[in-house]
mmJSON file of the N, C-alpha and C atoms, coordinates in Angstrom:
{"data_MODEL":{"atom_site":{
"group_PDB":["ATOM","ATOM","ATOM","ATOM","ATOM","ATOM","ATOM","ATOM","ATOM","ATOM","ATOM","ATOM","ATOM","ATOM","ATOM","ATOM","ATOM","ATOM","ATOM","ATOM","ATOM","ATOM","ATOM","ATOM","ATOM","ATOM","ATOM","ATOM","ATOM","ATOM","ATOM","ATOM","ATOM","ATOM","ATOM","ATOM","ATOM","ATOM","ATOM","ATOM","ATOM","ATOM","ATOM","ATOM","ATOM","ATOM","ATOM","ATOM","ATOM","ATOM","ATOM","ATOM","ATOM","ATOM","ATOM","ATOM","ATOM","ATOM","ATOM","ATOM","ATOM","ATOM","ATOM","ATOM","ATOM","ATOM","ATOM","ATOM","ATOM","ATOM","ATOM","ATOM","ATOM","ATOM","ATOM","ATOM","ATOM","ATOM","ATOM","ATOM","ATOM","ATOM","ATOM","ATOM","ATOM","ATOM","ATOM","ATOM","ATOM","ATOM","ATOM","ATOM","ATOM","ATOM","ATOM","ATOM","ATOM","ATOM","ATOM","ATOM","ATOM","ATOM","ATOM","ATOM","ATOM","ATOM","ATOM","ATOM","ATOM","ATOM","ATOM","ATOM","ATOM","ATOM","ATOM","ATOM","ATOM","ATOM","ATOM","ATOM","ATOM","ATOM","ATOM","ATOM","ATOM","ATOM","ATOM","ATOM","ATOM","ATOM","ATOM","ATOM","ATOM","ATOM","ATOM","ATOM","ATOM","ATOM","ATOM","ATOM","ATOM","ATOM","ATOM","ATOM","ATOM","ATOM","ATOM","ATOM","ATOM","ATOM","ATOM","ATOM","ATOM","ATOM","ATOM","ATOM","ATOM","ATOM","ATOM","ATOM","ATOM","ATOM","ATOM","ATOM","ATOM","ATOM","ATOM","ATOM","ATOM","ATOM","ATOM","ATOM","ATOM","ATOM","ATOM","ATOM","ATOM","ATOM","ATOM","ATOM","ATOM","ATOM","ATOM","ATOM","ATOM","ATOM","ATOM","ATOM","ATOM","ATOM","ATOM","ATOM","ATOM","ATOM","ATOM","ATOM","ATOM","ATOM","ATOM","ATOM","ATOM","ATOM","ATOM","ATOM","ATOM","ATOM","ATOM","ATOM","ATOM","ATOM","ATOM","ATOM","ATOM","ATOM","ATOM","ATOM","ATOM","ATOM","ATOM","ATOM","ATOM","ATOM","ATOM","ATOM","ATOM","ATOM","ATOM","ATOM"],
"id":[1,2,3,4,5,6,7,8,9,10,11,12,13,14,15,16,17,18,19,20,21,22,23,24,25,26,27,28,29,30,31,32,33,34,35,36,37,38,39,40,41,42,43,44,45,46,47,48,49,50,51,52,53,54,55,56,57,58,59,60,61,62,63,64,65,66,67,68,69,70,71,72,73,74,75,76,77,78,79,80,81,82,83,84,85,86,87,88,89,90,91,92,93,94,95,96,97,98,99,100,101,102,103,104,105,106,107,108,109,110,111,112,113,114,115,116,117,118,119,120,121,122,123,124,125,126,127,128,129,130,131,132,133,134,135,136,137,138,139,140,141,142,143,144,145,146,147,148,149,150,151,152,153,154,155,156,157,158,159,160,161,162,163,164,165,166,167,168,169,170,171,172,173,174,175,176,177,178,179,180,181,182,183,184,185,186,187,188,189,190,191,192,193,194,195,196,197,198,199,200,201,202,203,204,205,206,207,208,209,210,211,212,213,214,215,216,217,218,219,220,221,222,223,224,225,226,227,228],
"type_symbol":["N","C","C","N","C","C","N","C","C","N","C","C","N","C","C","N","C","C","N","C","C","N","C","C","N","C","C","N","C","C","N","C","C","N","C","C","N","C","C","N","C","C","N","C","C","N","C","C","N","C","C","N","C","C","N","C","C","N","C","C","N","C","C","N","C","C","N","C","C","N","C","C","N","C","C","N","C","C","N","C","C","N","C","C","N","C","C","N","C","C","N","C","C","N","C","C","N","C","C","N","C","C","N","C","C","N","C","C","N","C","C","N","C","C","N","C","C","N","C","C","N","C","C","N","C","C","N","C","C","N","C","C","N","C","C","N","C","C","N","C","C","N","C","C","N","C","C","N","C","C","N","C","C","N","C","C","N","C","C","N","C","C","N","C","C","N","C","C","N","C","C","N","C","C","N","C","C","N","C","C","N","C","C","N","C","C","N","C","C","N","C","C","N","C","C","N","C","C","N","C","C","N","C","C","N","C","C","N","C","C","N","C","C","N","C","C","N","C","C","N","C","C","N","C","C","N","C","C"],
"label_atom_id":["N","CA","C","N","CA","C","N","CA","C","N","CA","C","N","CA","C","N","CA","C","N","CA","C","N","CA","C","N","CA","C","N","CA","C","N","CA","C","N","CA","C","N","CA","C","N","CA","C","N","CA","C","N","CA","C","N","CA","C","N","CA","C","N","CA","C","N","CA","C","N","CA","C","N","CA","C","N","CA","C","N","CA","C","N","CA","C","N","CA","C","N","CA","C","N","CA","C","N","CA","C","N","CA","C","N","CA","C","N","CA","C","N","CA","C","N","CA","C","N","CA","C","N","CA","C","N","CA","C","N","CA","C","N","CA","C","N","CA","C","N","CA","C","N","CA","C","N","CA","C","N","CA","C","N","CA","C","N","CA","C","N","CA","C","N","CA","C","N","CA","C","N","CA","C","N","CA","C","N","CA","C","N","CA","C","N","CA","C","N","CA","C","N","CA","C","N","CA","C","N","CA","C","N","CA","C","N","CA","C","N","CA","C","N","CA","C","N","CA","C","N","CA","C","N","CA","C","N","CA","C","N","CA","C","N","CA","C","N","CA","C","N","CA","C","N","CA","C","N","CA","C","N","CA","C","N","CA","C","N","CA","C","N","CA","C"],
"label_alt_id":[null,null,null,null,null,null,null,null,null,null,null,null,null,null,null,null,null,null,null,null,null,null,null,null,null,null,null,null,null,null,null,null,null,null,null,null,null,null,null,null,null,null,null,null,null,null,null,null,null,null,null,null,null,null,null,null,null,null,null,null,null,null,null,null,null,null,null,null,null,null,null,null,null,null,null,null,null,null,null,null,null,null,null,null,null,null,null,null,null,null,null,null,null,null,null,null,null,null,null,null,null,null,null,null,null,null,null,null,null,null,null,null,null,null,null,null,null,null,null,null,null,null,null,null,null,null,null,null,null,null,null,null,null,null,null,null,null,null,null,null,null,null,null,null,null,null,null,null,null,null,null,null,null,null,null,null,null,null,null,null,null,null,null,null,null,null,null,null,null,null,null,null,null,null,null,null,null,null,null,null,null,null,null,null,null,null,null,null,null,null,null,null,null,null,null,null,null,null,null,null,null,null,null,null,null,null,null,null,null,null,null,null,null,null,null,null,null,null,null,null,null,null,null,null,null,null,null,null],
"label_comp_id":["MET","MET","MET","ALA","ALA","ALA","GLU","GLU","GLU","LEU","LEU","LEU","LEU","LEU","LEU","VAL","VAL","VAL","GLU","GLU","GLU","ILE","ILE","ILE","SER","SER","SER","LYS","LYS","LYS","LEU","LEU","LEU","SER","SER","SER","ILE","ILE","ILE","ALA","ALA","ALA","ALA","ALA","ALA","ARG","ARG","ARG","ILE","ILE","ILE","ARG","ARG","ARG","LEU","LEU","LEU","VAL","VAL","VAL","GLN","GLN","GLN","GLU","GLU","GLU","ILE","ILE","ILE","LEU","LEU","LEU","GLY","GLY","GLY","THR","THR","THR","ILE","ILE","ILE","ALA","ALA","ALA","LYS","LYS","LYS","GLU","GLU","GLU","ALA","ALA","ALA","GLU","GLU","GLU","GLY","GLY","GLY","GLN","GLN","GLN","GLU","GLU","GLU","PHE","PHE","PHE","GLU","GLU","GLU","PHE","PHE","PHE","THR","THR","THR","ASN","ASN","ASN","VAL","VAL","VAL","HIS","HIS","HIS","ARG","ARG","ARG","ALA","ALA","ALA","GLU","GLU","GLU","ILE","ILE","ILE","GLU","GLU","GLU","SER","SER","SER","ARG","ARG","ARG","SER","SER","SER","ALA","ALA","ALA","SER","SER","SER","ILE","ILE","ILE","ALA","ALA","ALA","ASN","ASN","ASN","GLY","GLY","GLY","LYS","LYS","LYS","ALA","ALA","ALA","LYS","LYS","LYS","THR","THR","THR","VAL","VAL","VAL","SER","SER","SER","TRP","TRP","TRP","ASP","ASP","ASP","LYS","LYS","LYS","ILE","ILE","ILE","GLU","GLU","GLU","SER","SER","SER","ALA","ALA","ALA","LEU","LEU","LEU","ILE","ILE","ILE","GLU","GLU","GLU","ARG","ARG","ARG","TYR","TYR","TYR","GLY","GLY","GLY","LEU","LEU","LEU"],
"label_asym_id":["A","A","A","A","A","A","A","A","A","A","A","A","A","A","A","A","A","A","A","A","A","A","A","A","A","A","A","A","A","A","A","A","A","A","A","A","A","A","A","A","A","A","A","A","A","A","A","A","A","A","A","A","A","A","A","A","A","A","A","A","A","A","A","A","A","A","A","A","A","A","A","A","A","A","A","A","A","A","A","A","A","A","A","A","A","A","A","A","A","A","A","A","A","A","A","A","A","A","A","A","A","A","A","A","A","A","A","A","A","A","A","A","A","A","A","A","A","A","A","A","A","A","A","A","A","A","A","A","A","A","A","A","A","A","A","A","A","A","A","A","A","A","A","A","A","A","A","A","A","A","A","A","A","A","A","A","A","A","A","A","A","A","A","A","A","A","A","A","A","A","A","A","A","A","A","A","A","A","A","A","A","A","A","A","A","A","A","A","A","A","A","A","A","A","A","A","A","A","A","A","A","A","A","A","A","A","A","A","A","A","A","A","A","A","A","A","A","A","A","A","A","A","A","A","A","A","A","A"],
"label_entity_id":["1","1","1","1","1","1","1","1","1","1","1","1","1","1","1","1","1","1","1","1","1","1","1","1","1","1","1","1","1","1","1","1","1","1","1","1","1","1","1","1","1","1","1","1","1","1","1","1","1","1","1","1","1","1","1","1","1","1","1","1","1","1","1","1","1","1","1","1","1","1","1","1","1","1","1","1","1","1","1","1","1","1","1","1","1","1","1","1","1","1","1","1","1","1","1","1","1","1","1","1","1","1","1","1","1","1","1","1","1","1","1","1","1","1","1","1","1","1","1","1","1","1","1","1","1","1","1","1","1","1","1","1","1","1","1","1","1","1","1","1","1","1","1","1","1","1","1","1","1","1","1","1","1","1","1","1","1","1","1","1","1","1","1","1","1","1","1","1","1","1","1","1","1","1","1","1","1","1","1","1","1","1","1","1","1","1","1","1","1","1","1","1","1","1","1","1","1","1","1","1","1","1","1","1","1","1","1","1","1","1","1","1","1","1","1","1","1","1","1","1","1","1","1","1","1","1","1","1"],
"label_seq_id":[1,1,1,2,2,2,3,3,3,4,4,4,5,5,5,6,6,6,7,7,7,8,8,8,9,9,9,10,10,10,11,11,11,12,12,12,13,13,13,14,14,14,15,15,15,16,16,16,17,17,17,18,18,18,19,19,19,20,20,20,21,21,21,22,22,22,23,23,23,24,24,24,25,25,25,26,26,26,27,27,27,28,28,28,29,29,29,30,30,30,31,31,31,32,32,32,33,33,33,34,34,34,35,35,35,36,36,36,37,37,37,38,38,38,39,39,39,40,40,40,41,41,41,42,42,42,43,43,43,44,44,44,45,45,45,46,46,46,47,47,47,48,48,48,49,49,49,50,50,50,51,51,51,52,52,52,53,53,53,54,54,54,55,55,55,56,56,56,57,57,57,58,58,58,59,59,59,60,60,60,61,61,61,62,62,62,63,63,63,64,64,64,65,65,65,66,66,66,67,67,67,68,68,68,69,69,69,70,70,70,71,71,71,72,72,72,73,73,73,74,74,74,75,75,75,76,76,76],
"pdbx_PDB_ins_code":[null,null,null,null,null,null,null,null,null,null,null,null,null,null,null,null,null,null,null,null,null,null,null,null,null,null,null,null,null,null,null,null,null,null,null,null,null,null,null,null,null,null,null,null,null,null,null,null,null,null,null,null,null,null,null,null,null,null,null,null,null,null,null,null,null,null,null,null,null,null,null,null,null,null,null,null,null,null,null,null,null,null,null,null,null,null,null,null,null,null,null,null,null,null,null,null,null,null,null,null,null,null,null,null,null,null,null,null,null,null,null,null,null,null,null,null,null,null,null,null,null,null,null,null,null,null,null,null,null,null,null,null,null,null,null,null,null,null,null,null,null,null,null,null,null,null,null,null,null,null,null,null,null,null,null,null,null,null,null,null,null,null,null,null,null,null,null,null,null,null,null,null,null,null,null,null,null,null,null,null,null,null,null,null,null,null,null,null,null,null,null,null,null,null,null,null,null,null,null,null,null,null,null,null,null,null,null,null,null,null,null,null,null,null,null,null,null,null,null,null,null,null,null,null,null,null,null,null],
"Cartn_x":[120.564,119.325,118.767,118.434,117.867,118.222,119.753,120.533,120.406,119.858,119.754,118.417,117.248,115.925,115.811,116.563,116.708,117.331,118.227,118.935,117.777,117.296,116.169,115.232,114.629,113.589,113.775,115.183,115.742,115.584,115.207,115.307,113.628,113.668,112.395,111.592,110.279,109.173,109.699,109.851,110.415,111.414,112.575,113.702,113.56,112.911,112.759,111.813,110.415,110.138,111.219,111.708,113.005,113.809,114.24,115.133,114.43,113.067,112.087,112.124,111.974,111.891,113.342,114.512,115.724,115.694,115.411,115.512,114.372,113.331,112.543,113.154,113.785,114.505,115.435,116.248,117.353,116.801,115.427,115.025,114.461,113.715,113.206,114.505,115.463,116.714,117.167,117.419,117.889,116.876,115.685,114.395,114.539,114.738,114.394,115.013,113.897,113.801,113.644,113.44,113.286,111.819,111.724,110.172,109.905,108.713,108.272,107.114,107.054,105.897,104.851,103.746,102.645,101.938,101.632,101.215,99.6,98.729,97.137,96.832,96.954,96.382,96.522,97.75,98.419,97.825,97.558,96.746,95.521,94.815,93.316,93.33,93.966,93.898,93.947,95.139,95.41,94.184,93.369,92.566,91.287,90.874,89.776,90.206,91.339,91.414,91.154,91.848,91.805,90.223,89.49,87.882,87.422,87.799,87.247,87.419,88.817,88.872,88.346,88.483,87.703,85.788,85.104,84.082,83.585,84.708,84.713,84.143,84.318,83.889,84.824,86.307,87.319,87.598,87.58,87.62,89.56,89.646,91.228,91.6,92.947,93.51,94.58,94.45,95.527,96.878,98.057,99.561,99.718,99.347,99.296,98.661,97.522,96.685,97.86,97.899,98.951,100.186,100.745,102.144,101.916,100.818,100.674,100.208,99.448,98.921,100.414,101.293,102.564,103.442,103.475,104.393,103.658,102.609,101.796,101.769,101.749,101.8,103.3,104.018,105.444,106.516,106.163,107.102,108.2,107.811,108.816,109.39],
"Cartn_y":[100.088,100.153,98.527,98.009,96.485,95.356,95.537,94.619,94.83,96.112,96.228,95.889,96.057,95.72,94.242,93.459,92.136,91.852,92.249,91.883,92.322,93.37,93.82,92.978,92.454,91.301,90.269,89.594,88.521,88.668,89.96,90.092,89.653,89.31,89.05,90.34,90.267,91.329,92.237,91.637,92.416,93.232,92.645,93.421,94.289,94.004,95.198,96.624,96.045,97.267,97.974,97.273,98.098,99.122,98.48,99.263,100.343,100.124,101.203,102.322,101.823,102.844,103.614,103.009,103.576,104.512,104.278,105.153,106.323,106.156,107.363,108.331,107.595,108.488,109.219,108.68,109.447,110.799,110.374,111.4,112.69,111.938,113.026,113.939,113.332,114.199,114.922,114.721,115.732,116.773,116.408,117.346,118.541,118.2,119.099,120.411,121.171,122.693,123.029,122.08,122.722,122.887,123.687,123.64,123.076,122.606,121.897,122.4,122.273,123.085,121.737,122.09,120.895,121.362,120.326,120.59,120.871,121.486,121.543,120.468,119.087,117.687,117.398,117.489,117.168,117.806,119.354,120.443,119.987,119.561,119.227,117.847,116.915,115.806,116.075,116.653,117.18,117.894,118.709,119.633,118.608,117.537,116.333,115.837,115.524,114.368,115.045,116.338,117.084,117.36,117.523,117.961,116.571,115.425,113.973,113.937,114.196,114.026,114.751,116.438,117.349,117.07,116.435,116.399,114.998,114.308,112.721,111.907,111.908,110.968,109.819,110.458,109.601,108.493,107.133,106.302,106.361,106.593,106.584,105.507,105.022,104.138,104.673,104.199,104.792,104.061,104.584,104.119,102.942,102.763,101.465,100.225,100.475,99.497,98.957,99.9,99.72,99.012,99.401,98.58,97.443,97.236,95.727,94.946,95.417,94.484,94.221,95.143,94.952,93.578,93.742,93.101,91.615,91.663,90.462,89.643,90.399,89.842,89.477,90.382,90.176,89.792,90.043,89.647,90.699,91.829,93.09,93.2],
"Cartn_z":[83.87,84.822,84.721,83.945,83.471,84.129,84.496,85.298,86.708,86.993,88.46,89.092,88.051,87.972,88.034,87.356,87.421,88.957,89.228,90.84,91.839,91.614,92.64,92.787,91.579,91.52,92.329,92.435,93.104,94.698,94.999,96.579,96.937,98.421,98.961,98.418,99.005,98.874,100.132,101.175,102.441,101.996,101.402,101.28,100.427,99.285,98.345,98.907,100.105,100.663,101.279,102.134,102.918,101.627,100.774,99.737,99.185,99.039,98.632,99.739,100.793,101.98,102.081,101.76,102.081,100.942,99.535,98.33,98.612,99.282,99.522,100.46,101.507,102.709,102.004,100.907,100.407,99.344,98.734,98.354,99.056,100.209,101.023,101.779,101.984,102.504,101.744,100.425,99.423,98.907,99.083,98.713,99.627,101.01,101.961,101.708,101.614,101.766,100.084,99.346,97.774,97.665,96.501,96.435,95.207,95.003,93.857,93.294,91.859,91.248,90.669,91.082,90.792,89.404,88.639,87.65,87.83,87.008,86.94,87.681,86.58,87.256,88.63,88.786,90.299,91.152,91.216,91.986,92.134,91.147,91.041,92.059,91.633,92.444,94.147,94.374,95.617,96.114,95.459,96.051,96.262,95.382,95.074,96.792,96.628,97.872,98.978,99.218,100.464,100.864,99.776,100.096,100.625,100.09,100.301,101.898,102.173,103.817,104.508,104.026,104.942,104.816,104.229,104.155,104.481,105.004,105.386,104.573,103.18,102.322,101.951,102.295,102.141,103.413,103.171,104.098,104.266,105.521,105.993,106.623,106.782,107.612,108.281,109.593,110.44,110.03,110.431,109.857,110.84,111.956,112.813,112.357,111.586,111.157,109.663,109.077,107.566,108.412,109.025,109.514,110.089,110.752,111.19,110.264,109.044,108.052,107.086,107.065,106.224,107.013,108.499,109.527,108.925,109.194,109.266,107.928,106.769,105.387,104.971,105.13,104.384,105.672,106.929,107.936,108.094,107.913,108.064,109.523],
"occupancy":[1.0,1.0,1.0,1.0,1.0,1.0,1.0,1.0,1.0,1.0,1.0,1.0,1.0,1.0,1.0,1.0,1.0,1.0,1.0,1.0,1.0,1.0,1.0,1.0,1.0,1.0,1.0,1.0,1.0,1.0,1.0,1.0,1.0,1.0,1.0,1.0,1.0,1.0,1.0,1.0,1.0,1.0,1.0,1.0,1.0,1.0,1.0,1.0,1.0,1.0,1.0,1.0,1.0,1.0,1.0,1.0,1.0,1.0,1.0,1.0,1.0,1.0,1.0,1.0,1.0,1.0,1.0,1.0,1.0,1.0,1.0,1.0,1.0,1.0,1.0,1.0,1.0,1.0,1.0,1.0,1.0,1.0,1.0,1.0,1.0,1.0,1.0,1.0,1.0,1.0,1.0,1.0,1.0,1.0,1.0,1.0,1.0,1.0,1.0,1.0,1.0,1.0,1.0,1.0,1.0,1.0,1.0,1.0,1.0,1.0,1.0,1.0,1.0,1.0,1.0,1.0,1.0,1.0,1.0,1.0,1.0,1.0,1.0,1.0,1.0,1.0,1.0,1.0,1.0,1.0,1.0,1.0,1.0,1.0,1.0,1.0,1.0,1.0,1.0,1.0,1.0,1.0,1.0,1.0,1.0,1.0,1.0,1.0,1.0,1.0,1.0,1.0,1.0,1.0,1.0,1.0,1.0,1.0,1.0,1.0,1.0,1.0,1.0,1.0,1.0,1.0,1.0,1.0,1.0,1.0,1.0,1.0,1.0,1.0,1.0,1.0,1.0,1.0,1.0,1.0,1.0,1.0,1.0,1.0,1.0,1.0,1.0,1.0,1.0,1.0,1.0,1.0,1.0,1.0,1.0,1.0,1.0,1.0,1.0,1.0,1.0,1.0,1.0,1.0,1.0,1.0,1.0,1.0,1.0,1.0,1.0,1.0,1.0,1.0,1.0,1.0,1.0,1.0,1.0,1.0,1.0,1.0,1.0,1.0,1.0,1.0,1.0,1.0],
"B_iso_or_equiv":[0.0,0.0,0.0,0.0,0.0,0.0,0.0,0.0,0.0,0.0,0.0,0.0,0.0,0.0,0.0,0.0,0.0,0.0,0.0,0.0,0.0,0.0,0.0,0.0,0.0,0.0,0.0,0.0,0.0,0.0,0.0,0.0,0.0,0.0,0.0,0.0,0.0,0.0,0.0,0.0,0.0,0.0,0.0,0.0,0.0,0.0,0.0,0.0,0.0,0.0,0.0,0.0,0.0,0.0,0.0,0.0,0.0,0.0,0.0,0.0,0.0,0.0,0.0,0.0,0.0,0.0,0.0,0.0,0.0,0.0,0.0,0.0,0.0,0.0,0.0,0.0,0.0,0.0,0.0,0.0,0.0,0.0,0.0,0.0,0.0,0.0,0.0,0.0,0.0,0.0,0.0,0.0,0.0,0.0,0.0,0.0,0.0,0.0,0.0,0.0,0.0,0.0,0.0,0.0,0.0,0.0,0.0,0.0,0.0,0.0,0.0,0.0,0.0,0.0,0.0,0.0,0.0,0.0,0.0,0.0,0.0,0.0,0.0,0.0,0.0,0.0,0.0,0.0,0.0,0.0,0.0,0.0,0.0,0.0,0.0,0.0,0.0,0.0,0.0,0.0,0.0,0.0,0.0,0.0,0.0,0.0,0.0,0.0,0.0,0.0,0.0,0.0,0.0,0.0,0.0,0.0,0.0,0.0,0.0,0.0,0.0,0.0,0.0,0.0,0.0,0.0,0.0,0.0,0.0,0.0,0.0,0.0,0.0,0.0,0.0,0.0,0.0,0.0,0.0,0.0,0.0,0.0,0.0,0.0,0.0,0.0,0.0,0.0,0.0,0.0,0.0,0.0,0.0,0.0,0.0,0.0,0.0,0.0,0.0,0.0,0.0,0.0,0.0,0.0,0.0,0.0,0.0,0.0,0.0,0.0,0.0,0.0,0.0,0.0,0.0,0.0,0.0,0.0,0.0,0.0,0.0,0.0,0.0,0.0,0.0,0.0,0.0,0.0],
"pdbx_formal_charge":[null,null,null,null,null,null,null,null,null,null,null,null,null,null,null,null,null,null,null,null,null,null,null,null,null,null,null,null,null,null,null,null,null,null,null,null,null,null,null,null,null,null,null,null,null,null,null,null,null,null,null,null,null,null,null,null,null,null,null,null,null,null,null,null,null,null,null,null,null,null,null,null,null,null,null,null,null,null,null,null,null,null,null,null,null,null,null,null,null,null,null,null,null,null,null,null,null,null,null,null,null,null,null,null,null,null,null,null,null,null,null,null,null,null,null,null,null,null,null,null,null,null,null,null,null,null,null,null,null,null,null,null,null,null,null,null,null,null,null,null,null,null,null,null,null,null,null,null,null,null,null,null,null,null,null,null,null,null,null,null,null,null,null,null,null,null,null,null,null,null,null,null,null,null,null,null,null,null,null,null,null,null,null,null,null,null,null,null,null,null,null,null,null,null,null,null,null,null,null,null,null,null,null,null,null,null,null,null,null,null,null,null,null,null,null,null,null,null,null,null,null,null,null,null,null,null,null,null],
"auth_seq_id":[1,1,1,2,2,2,3,3,3,4,4,4,5,5,5,6,6,6,7,7,7,8,8,8,9,9,9,10,10,10,11,11,11,12,12,12,13,13,13,14,14,14,15,15,15,16,16,16,17,17,17,18,18,18,19,19,19,20,20,20,21,21,21,22,22,22,23,23,23,24,24,24,25,25,25,26,26,26,27,27,27,28,28,28,29,29,29,30,30,30,31,31,31,32,32,32,33,33,33,34,34,34,35,35,35,36,36,36,37,37,37,38,38,38,39,39,39,40,40,40,41,41,41,42,42,42,43,43,43,44,44,44,45,45,45,46,46,46,47,47,47,48,48,48,49,49,49,50,50,50,51,51,51,52,52,52,53,53,53,54,54,54,55,55,55,56,56,56,57,57,57,58,58,58,59,59,59,60,60,60,61,61,61,62,62,62,63,63,63,64,64,64,65,65,65,66,66,66,67,67,67,68,68,68,69,69,69,70,70,70,71,71,71,72,72,72,73,73,73,74,74,74,75,75,75,76,76,76],
"auth_comp_id":["MET","MET","MET","ALA","ALA","ALA","GLU","GLU","GLU","LEU","LEU","LEU","LEU","LEU","LEU","VAL","VAL","VAL","GLU","GLU","GLU","ILE","ILE","ILE","SER","SER","SER","LYS","LYS","LYS","LEU","LEU","LEU","SER","SER","SER","ILE","ILE","ILE","ALA","ALA","ALA","ALA","ALA","ALA","ARG","ARG","ARG","ILE","ILE","ILE","ARG","ARG","ARG","LEU","LEU","LEU","VAL","VAL","VAL","GLN","GLN","GLN","GLU","GLU","GLU","ILE","ILE","ILE","LEU","LEU","LEU","GLY","GLY","GLY","THR","THR","THR","ILE","ILE","ILE","ALA","ALA","ALA","LYS","LYS","LYS","GLU","GLU","GLU","ALA","ALA","ALA","GLU","GLU","GLU","GLY","GLY","GLY","GLN","GLN","GLN","GLU","GLU","GLU","PHE","PHE","PHE","GLU","GLU","GLU","PHE","PHE","PHE","THR","THR","THR","ASN","ASN","ASN","VAL","VAL","VAL","HIS","HIS","HIS","ARG","ARG","ARG","ALA","ALA","ALA","GLU","GLU","GLU","ILE","ILE","ILE","GLU","GLU","GLU","SER","SER","SER","ARG","ARG","ARG","SER","SER","SER","ALA","ALA","ALA","SER","SER","SER","ILE","ILE","ILE","ALA","ALA","ALA","ASN","ASN","ASN","GLY","GLY","GLY","LYS","LYS","LYS","ALA","ALA","ALA","LYS","LYS","LYS","THR","THR","THR","VAL","VAL","VAL","SER","SER","SER","TRP","TRP","TRP","ASP","ASP","ASP","LYS","LYS","LYS","ILE","ILE","ILE","GLU","GLU","GLU","SER","SER","SER","ALA","ALA","ALA","LEU","LEU","LEU","ILE","ILE","ILE","GLU","GLU","GLU","ARG","ARG","ARG","TYR","TYR","TYR","GLY","GLY","GLY","LEU","LEU","LEU"],
"auth_asym_id":["A","A","A","A","A","A","A","A","A","A","A","A","A","A","A","A","A","A","A","A","A","A","A","A","A","A","A","A","A","A","A","A","A","A","A","A","A","A","A","A","A","A","A","A","A","A","A","A","A","A","A","A","A","A","A","A","A","A","A","A","A","A","A","A","A","A","A","A","A","A","A","A","A","A","A","A","A","A","A","A","A","A","A","A","A","A","A","A","A","A","A","A","A","A","A","A","A","A","A","A","A","A","A","A","A","A","A","A","A","A","A","A","A","A","A","A","A","A","A","A","A","A","A","A","A","A","A","A","A","A","A","A","A","A","A","A","A","A","A","A","A","A","A","A","A","A","A","A","A","A","A","A","A","A","A","A","A","A","A","A","A","A","A","A","A","A","A","A","A","A","A","A","A","A","A","A","A","A","A","A","A","A","A","A","A","A","A","A","A","A","A","A","A","A","A","A","A","A","A","A","A","A","A","A","A","A","A","A","A","A","A","A","A","A","A","A","A","A","A","A","A","A","A","A","A","A","A","A"],
"auth_atom_id":["N","CA","C","N","CA","C","N","CA","C","N","CA","C","N","CA","C","N","CA","C","N","CA","C","N","CA","C","N","CA","C","N","CA","C","N","CA","C","N","CA","C","N","CA","C","N","CA","C","N","CA","C","N","CA","C","N","CA","C","N","CA","C","N","CA","C","N","CA","C","N","CA","C","N","CA","C","N","CA","C","N","CA","C","N","CA","C","N","CA","C","N","CA","C","N","CA","C","N","CA","C","N","CA","C","N","CA","C","N","CA","C","N","CA","C","N","CA","C","N","CA","C","N","CA","C","N","CA","C","N","CA","C","N","CA","C","N","CA","C","N","CA","C","N","CA","C","N","CA","C","N","CA","C","N","CA","C","N","CA","C","N","CA","C","N","CA","C","N","CA","C","N","CA","C","N","CA","C","N","CA","C","N","CA","C","N","CA","C","N","CA","C","N","CA","C","N","CA","C","N","CA","C","N","CA","C","N","CA","C","N","CA","C","N","CA","C","N","CA","C","N","CA","C","N","CA","C","N","CA","C","N","CA","C","N","CA","C","N","CA","C","N","CA","C","N","CA","C","N","CA","C","N","CA","C","N","CA","C","N","CA","C","N","CA","C"],
"pdbx_PDB_model_num":[1,1,1,1,1,1,1,1,1,1,1,1,1,1,1,1,1,1,1,1,1,1,1,1,1,1,1,1,1,1,1,1,1,1,1,1,1,1,1,1,1,1,1,1,1,1,1,1,1,1,1,1,1,1,1,1,1,1,1,1,1,1,1,1,1,1,1,1,1,1,1,1,1,1,1,1,1,1,1,1,1,1,1,1,1,1,1,1,1,1,1,1,1,1,1,1,1,1,1,1,1,1,1,1,1,1,1,1,1,1,1,1,1,1,1,1,1,1,1,1,1,1,1,1,1,1,1,1,1,1,1,1,1,1,1,1,1,1,1,1,1,1,1,1,1,1,1,1,1,1,1,1,1,1,1,1,1,1,1,1,1,1,1,1,1,1,1,1,1,1,1,1,1,1,1,1,1,1,1,1,1,1,1,1,1,1,1,1,1,1,1,1,1,1,1,1,1,1,1,1,1,1,1,1,1,1,1,1,1,1,1,1,1,1,1,1,1,1,1,1,1,1,1,1,1,1,1,1]
}}}
């Protein structure tokens, strides 16, 4: 694993981001239809964040703005 990380660290930032996207895609595909149990800590954090969004206290950013910033910063 250490050798793999050394090789990955040699990639450009844009290439590493694409790699992470690919890895997350494989996880999402494999996890489809599976149920996962949350710990009480995770559940509390999800509830807290959901409440912040619902009551307008959370500052949100649209995907379009995030994507534009990534493209501008990393040339993706």
